[in-house]
C-alpha positions as CSV (number, residue, x, y, z in Angstrom):
1,M,-16.2,12.6,-1.3
2,G,-13.9,14.1,-3.9
3,D,-14.2,17.8,-4.4
4,K,-17.0,18.1,-1.8
5,Q,-14.7,16.7,0.9
6,E,-14.0,19.0,3.9
7,Y,-10.3,19.5,4.3
8,N,-8.8,20.6,7.6
9,I,-5.4,22.1,6.6
10,N,-3.1,23.6,9.2
11,L,-0.1,25.4,7.7
12,D,1.2,26.6,11.0
13,D,4.4,24.8,12.1
14,K,3.0,22.9,15.2
15,F,6.3,21.6,16.7
16,G,9.1,23.8,15.3
17,T,12.5,22.6,16.3
18,L,14.0,21.0,19.4
19,R,10.6,19.4,20.3
20,L,9.7,15.7,20.3
21,I,7.0,14.7,17.8
22,D,5.0,11.7,18.9
23,L,3.6,10.4,15.6
24,P,1.3,7.7,17.1
25,A,-0.2,10.4,19.4
26,E,-0.7,12.8,16.5
27,I,-2.2,10.1,14.4
28,A,-4.7,9.1,17.2
29,A,-5.6,12.8,17.8
30,H,-7.0,13.4,14.3
31,E,-9.9,12.3,12.1
32,P,-9.9,12.3,8.3
33,W,-9.3,14.7,6.4
34,V,-6.6,16.6,8.1
35,N,-3.3,18.0,6.9
36,E,-1.1,19.1,9.8
37,T,2.2,20.8,9.4
38,L,4.4,19.1,12.0
39,T,7.8,20.9,11.5
40,T,9.9,22.8,9.0
41,V,13.3,21.5,7.9
42,N,15.3,24.0,5.9
43,D,13.0,25.0,3.0
44,A,10.7,22.0,3.4
45,V,7.8,21.1,5.6
46,V,6.9,17.7,7.1
47,R,3.1,17.2,7.2
48,L,0.9,14.5,8.7
49,G,-2.2,13.6,6.7
50,I,-5.0,11.5,8.0
51,V,-7.1,10.5,5.0
52,E,-10.0,8.3,4.0
53,G,-11.8,8.3,0.7
54,E,-10.7,10.3,-2.4
55,F,-8.8,13.6,-2.7
56,H,-9.5,15.6,-5.8
57,W,-7.4,15.5,-9.0
58,H,-4.7,18.2,-8.9
59,T,-1.2,19.3,-9.8
60,H,1.6,21.2,-8.1
61,D,3.1,23.4,-10.7
62,A,6.5,24.0,-9.2
63,E,6.9,21.4,-6.4
64,D,7.4,17.7,-6.1
65,E,5.4,15.9,-3.4
66,F,6.5,12.9,-1.3
67,F,4.1,10.5,0.4
68,L,5.1,7.9,3.1
69,V,2.4,5.6,4.5
70,L,2.6,5.2,8.2
71,E,-0.7,3.3,8.7
72,G,-3.2,2.0,6.2
73,Q,-3.0,2.1,2.4
74,L,-2.7,4.9,-0.1
75,L,-3.6,4.6,-3.8
76,T,-2.1,7.3,-6.0
77,D,-3.7,7.7,-9.4
78,I,-1.5,9.4,-12.0
79,E,-2.8,10.7,-15.3
80,D,-2.1,8.2,-18.1
81,R,-0.2,5.8,-15.7
82,P,-1.2,2.8,-13.6
83,T,-2.3,3.4,-10.1
84,V,0.5,3.2,-7.5
85,T,-0.5,1.3,-4.3
86,L,1.5,2.2,-1.1
87,D,1.3,0.0,2.0
88,R,2.7,0.7,5.4
89,H,6.2,2.1,5.3
90,Q,6.3,2.6,1.5
91,G,6.9,5.9,-0.1
92,Y,6.4,7.6,-3.5
93,T,7.3,10.9,-5.1
94,V,5.0,12.7,-7.5
95,P,7.0,15.2,-9.6
96,C,5.8,18.7,-10.2
97,G,3.3,19.3,-13.0
98,V,1.9,15.7,-12.9
99,L,-1.9,15.5,-12.5
100,H,-2.7,13.1,-9.7
101,R,-5.1,12.3,-6.9
102,T,-4.8,10.1,-3.8
103,R,-7.3,7.6,-2.5
104,A,-7.5,5.7,0.8
105,P,-9.8,2.7,1.1
106,G,-9.8,3.0,4.9
107,R,-8.4,5.4,7.5
108,T,-4.8,6.1,6.5
109,A,-2.0,8.1,8.0
110,I,0.7,9.5,5.7
111,L,3.7,11.7,6.1
112,M,4.3,14.3,3.3
113,I,7.5,16.2,2.7
114,E,7.3,19.1,0.4
115,P,8.6,22.7,-0.1
116,A,7.2,25.1,2.5
117,G,5.3,27.1,-0.1
118,V,3.3,24.2,-1.6
119,V,-0.5,24.6,-1.7
120,P,-1.7,21.4,-0.1
121,K,-4.9,21.3,-2.3
122,G,-2.8,21.7,-5.5
123,D,-2.4,24.5,-8.0
124,A,-4.8,23.2,-10.6
125,T,-7.5,20.5,-10.7
126,G,-8.5,18.2,-13.4
């Protein structure tokens, strides 16, 4: 998988404001690898990711990135640090400028909160 993985990234705000977001229905509607922008809150976006396998090593030069596991398990590899394992309902923030990649041993649904301008594939790869 890794860099050869196909990513389906939708930056359009799917729900906007004043609309119900049914997370179980959204999770069921997608296959890995999808990154769907659900809504915008002030200067941040809330994104749903359905992942399985490895994402590539990358950084975000100016933005932090928050992950919350809704279903499955997410492993976050951080350069020169131990791997962080996130299970259902656990979250983790990767600060800007830190080289990282995520891995999911099975189909995993994650919620990501990040500034609206963040490049989902990262600014730089390792």
